[in-house]
N, C-alpha and C positions, 0 to 999 in steps of 0.2 A: 354400454353405460358403465362408468367406473364404479367400483365399490364405494360404499359410504364409510366414513370414519367418524364415529359419534363421540362428541365431547361430553365430559361430566357436566353436571349442573353448575352454572356460573363460570365454567372454564373458558367461556368465549369472550370474556371481558377484554383481555389484551388484544384479541383478534379484532374485536369491534373498535378498539382504540387505534387500530392501524398496524399492529405488529404482524409479521409474516411467519413467525415460528410457532410451532406447537410442540410441547414437551410430552414425553411418554406418560408422566403422571397426571396429565390433563385428559387422557383418553378414557372413555368408558369401555374398559376391556371386557366387561361382561356382555355388552351389546355388540362390540366390534373388536374381538381379540387381535392384538397387533401381530401375533404370530400367523394370522390368516392372510397377511398382505405380502405380496411379492415385492422385495426391495427395489425401489426405483419406480414403482407403479404410480399412476395418477389416481387420485381419490377425490370424492366429493366430501367436503367437511360439513358435518351437521351439528347443530346445537343439540342440547339435551332433549329438546322438544321435537327434534326431527327436521327443523328448518335448515335448508341448505345455505351455507355461508360462503361457499367458494370452492375453488379447485386447488389442490396441492399435490405434490409428489411425496412419497412416503419412504422412510427407512426404519423398519421396526426394530433394528438393532442399535439405533442411535438415541442419545438423550433428546436431541432435537429430532423428533420422529416424523415431522411433516413440515414442509415449507410451502407457503401459499404462493401461487403464481397468478391468480385472478380471483376477484370477488364475484365474478359471474360463474355460476355453477354449470352453465352451458358451454363455457370456453374450455379449450384443451391446450396444453403446452405442446404446440406443433409448429410447423414452418410458418403458418399464418400469424400466430401470436408473436413468434420471434421476429418476423419481419416488422410487425407493428411496433414492438418494443424497440427494435434497433432504429427504426425511423424516428421514434420519439427521442431516443438518446442522441441520435445524430443531429437533430434539430437544436438540441441544447449546445452541443459542442460547436456547431457552426456559428451559433450566436456568441460563444465565448472566445473562439480562436480563429485566426485567419489562415492557419496552416494545419494540415491533417496529421498532427502529431499529438495524441492524447489518449486517455483511457476512454474508450467508447462505451463500455458496459462495466458498471461498478456494483455487481451483485445486487443485494437488496436495495441499494440506493437507486437502482434503475429498474426495480421490480422484477428482477431476474435472479433470485437467490441461487448461489452456487456457481454463477457464471462470471468470469472476468474476460474482457476483451480489450486489448491495447492495440492502438493503430499507429503504425509507423509508415505513414504515407500509403503506398500500395501494398504494404506487408501487414498482415493481421496476426496477432499472437493471442491464443485462446487458452484459458484455464477452465477445465470442467472439474469442479471441486466436490461434487456430490453425485450420488447414484442417480438421482433424478435427472440431472443434466447429462450425465454419461449416457442415459437411456435415449436421449434425443440428439446425440452427437451429429448424426447425419443431417438432421433438420437444422442444427446450428450452422453447419457448413453451407447448406443450401440457402439459408436466409442471409448469410454474410455475402454469398455470391450475388444474390438478388439486390441487396442494398448497396454494396460497395464495389462490386466487380474487382476484387483485389488481384494482385499478381500472384500472391501466395498466402496460404493460411497455415500457420504453425500451431500444433497442439503442444503446449508446454505443461503437460500433466504430471508434474513431479512435486506437488505441494504437500505439506503436512496434512492439509484438510482431506486429501484423497486417501492418505494412509488411515485416517480416522474412519473413513467410510469403507475401508477394506478394498480400495481400488488400486490397481497396479499402476506403477509409474510408467510414464510414456512421454517421450519427446520426439516428435516427428513432423515432417511436412506432409500435410494431408490434402493439400490442393495447390496446384501450380508449381512454380519453380522459385526457390529462394535464391536471390542474388548473392554474390560473394560478400558484399558489404551492404548492411542496412543502415541508412543514414537518417538522422532526425535533426531538427533545429529547435532549440529552446532558448528563449530570451536572447535571440540573435546569435547564438553560438551553435556550431555544428558538432555532432557526435556520431560516432559509429557505435551501434548497439549490438551486443552479443546475444541475439535472441535464442540461440540454441544452447550455448554453454554458460550464459550469464545467470545472475540471480533473478528469481521470479520470472517475469516476461523479458528481462534484459535491461529494463530501465525503470526508474521511479519518477513518474510524472507528478506524484502527489506534492512534491516540494517546489513545484514551479514558481508559485507566487512568493514563497519564502526566499528562494534564491534571488528572485527579482528584487526584493527589498534589500537584501544584503549587497547585491551588485552595485547599488547606488552609493555604497559607503566604503568601498575598498580601494579606490584610486590612490596610488602611491603607498599602499600599505603592504606589510609583510603578513602573509596569511598561512595558517596551519589548518589543513583539512584532514580531520581524523575519521577513520572508517570511510575512506574516500571512494571506495568502489571504483568506477571508471572515470571519476573526475567531475561529476555533475556540479558540485560546488566549486572545487578548486580551479578547474579550467574556465568556468564562467567568471570567477573572480579575476583571473589573469586577463581574460578578454575585456573586462571592464576596468582595467587600469592598475590592478595590483602589481607592485614592483617585483615581489617574489612570492611563490606559492610552493609549499611542501605538502604533498599528498602522502598519507600514511595508511596502509592497509595490510592485513595479514596475507592477502592473496597476491602472489606475484603476477598471476594471469590478469587480475584486475588492474594492477599497476602498469603492466605492459599496455593495457588499453588506455590508461591515463596518458602515457607518453604518446600513443598514437593520436589520441584526441587533441592533445596539446599541439602536435605537429599539424594536424588537420586544420587548425586555426592559426597556424604560424606563431605559436606561443611556446615552442620547445625551450627557448632560452629562459623564460620566466618560471617554468614549472619543473620542479624536481620531485622525485618519489623516494619513499623509504619503506621497505618491507619489514613487517614484524608485528608482534602483539602490541596493540595500542597502549595498554597500560605500561608495558616494558619500554615502549618508545617514549612515553611521557617522562618516565624516570631518567632515561638516557639523555633526552633533550635538556632536561633541567640540570643534570650533572654537567652538561657541556656549556651551560650558561646561556642557552638560546632564549630569545624573547621574540614575541610576535605581537603585531598590532591587532590581529583578528584571529580567533580560534573557532573552528566549526566542529561541533560534536553531533554527528548524525549516526548513532550506533544502531545495530540490529535490536530487535525487541529483547530486552532483558527479562520481561515478564510475559510469558506466553500463557500461563494459567494462573488462576487465583492463588494457588498454593505457592507461587513464585514471588508474590508481592513483597514480602519482607526482604528477602535476599536481593530482589531486583531493585528495590528502592535504595538499598545500601550501595549497590553497584553504580546507580545513577549519581548518588551523592559523592562517591569516591571519584568518579570520572569528572564531574564538574569541578571538584576541589583541585584535582591534579592538573586539569586543563588551565584553570585560572592562574596557577603558579607560573605559567609560561607567558602570561600577558604582561605587557609593559605597564608603565605607571598609569596610563589611561588607555584601556583597551576595550575591545568589543568581543563578546562571546555570543555565538549563535548556537544554542543548545536545543536538541530536539529529542522526541521519543515517539516511536511508532507502536508502543505497547498500549493496547486498548485498556488494559487493567491499571495503568498508571494515570491517575487523575491529574489534571493540569495543576491543581494547587499543590500536589506533591512534587511536581517538577519545579514549581516556584520555590517550594521549601528546600529542595536540593540546592538551588541557586543561592537562596538566602543563607543557608548553613555554610556553603562554600565561601561566600563573601565574608561572613563574620569570622570564619576560621582563620582567615588571613588578615583580619583587622582592616578590611577595605570597605568600600561603599559600592553599592550596586543600584543601577537604575534600569528598570525594564522599559525599553523603548518600543518594543514590538511584540505582539502576540499573534501567532499565525497558526493555521491548521492546514488541512488538505485542500488542494486546488479544486475548482468548481467541477472538473471532470471526475471527481470522486464525491458525488453528492451524498449528503447525510440524510438518512431516512429519519424523520422526526419522531417516529415511534420506536426506533431501534437504536439505543445509545451505542451499541457495539459498532455501528457504522461510522461513528466519530472517533477515530483512533489516533490521529496525528496531532502532536503539539509541537510548537516551535516558539522559542523566546529569544529575542535579541536584547542582550544585556550589556550596558556600559559598566565596566568595572574600573574603579579609580581609587587613588589615595588622596588624602587631604593635601 
């Protein structure tokens, strides 16, 4: 029987409202001292009156000291529960998509806090971001074998979340054999995904719907894709009729992948690449008198912690302002933020300020977020992180 973790009086309100996290200042450390728990161990959460509220795993050294995995105190985070949760998640993705390329498990959004699973056909890439999930790593592999029968399972355990949990970095194939090339299809376009040496799991499925919207507006247009990574936006734009696409990224390895993905789709003549710092590239393109019909801004998170909000908002404002300078008289800006701490209205404010700074007009045509394979937990605002705006920018 797992140890009990007792909450202070009234500290169960968020839990009863549906949240899955418990903070160290909510624990009755007189009754159940946090130092008495083994990091990663499973516990039964108790209200102040001793009533069992569910099962969680614990990390006594973290501000988020426990994460709930079930409201049933008799359940355990084991192979059986993982198989059940994976099947629930799979049913949703099967309803949303007709091909097996998606995020299968989105942490708290799929009631499995600390676990990310992306599916690339027969290849599965896993991130175990917490001690509690690390403790059941073998069960995760066994459950994935049971539910998906994959060709290979890769652990891409190199996230910042693991460092916060004092876990070592690890990237390895833990099951099966990884083919030389991992291919996916998104919005009718094929891509080779760098699952071992790419960012995160190798691909960002969360922008699928936002890219689909933009794809309908790029025919015959000149497109600039900033922070392009491996060409998710730019190569899709070319495939949907853009006359020219320039992908800019600081990573030459990513740009080599852009070229490969363009060639994979027979688009090498439409897609060009430019390596360098994006802010410097914006200045250089402006000096050269370049103009584009469409500019895509999909930067990394400028705001990773609350203390970064002020400087991060300045960075978003500057980026949108400089990008707009490269739009023609009537252009389209697709601007996005994956910073959970940046509210959507602040991204709108960055756009408004950039438009007025150039004495132009703006019309927000599209508001988007993460795709359905990144479900939002209604009690956990942190699971709603992605914002995207499609903005027409024009002159009188």
